[in-house]
N, C-alpha and C positions, 0 to 999 in steps of 0.2 A: 844338646847335652851340656855344652859349656854354659849356656844361660841358666840351666837348672842348677848346675854346680855353684855358680856365682850367687844365685838366689838363696840357696841353702847356706852358703857361707855367710851371707849378710843377715840371716835371721836374728842373730843375737844383737844386731845393731838397730833393728826396727822395733821401736817401743811397743807397739800393739802386739806384735808376734812374740816378743820377748816375755810379755806378761801372761800369755795363755796358760802356761803350767800353774800359775798362781790361781787362775780362775777355775781351772778344771784339774783338780788334784788327783789325776789317775795314778801318778807315781806312788801315792800313799796306799792305794789298794794293792799295788804290785809288791811294795816293800813292807807292808804291814806285818807279815809273818816273820820276816827276817829281823825286824826290830822289836818284836814282842819280847817281854822279859823271859818267858819260858824258852824261846828259841835261843836266847843268849846263853842260858845255863847249859842246855844240851849241846850247843855247838862247840863249846870250849872244854 
């Protein structure tokens, strides 16, 4: 369990693993609705 924790803590320091979100933009699908112009008007 300690090795897994250390590996996850070092992910931001490993260049290839750090760039995966740029290559696979899943976060855009998740947050698309939140950042849409219509959602901004109705949220506030």
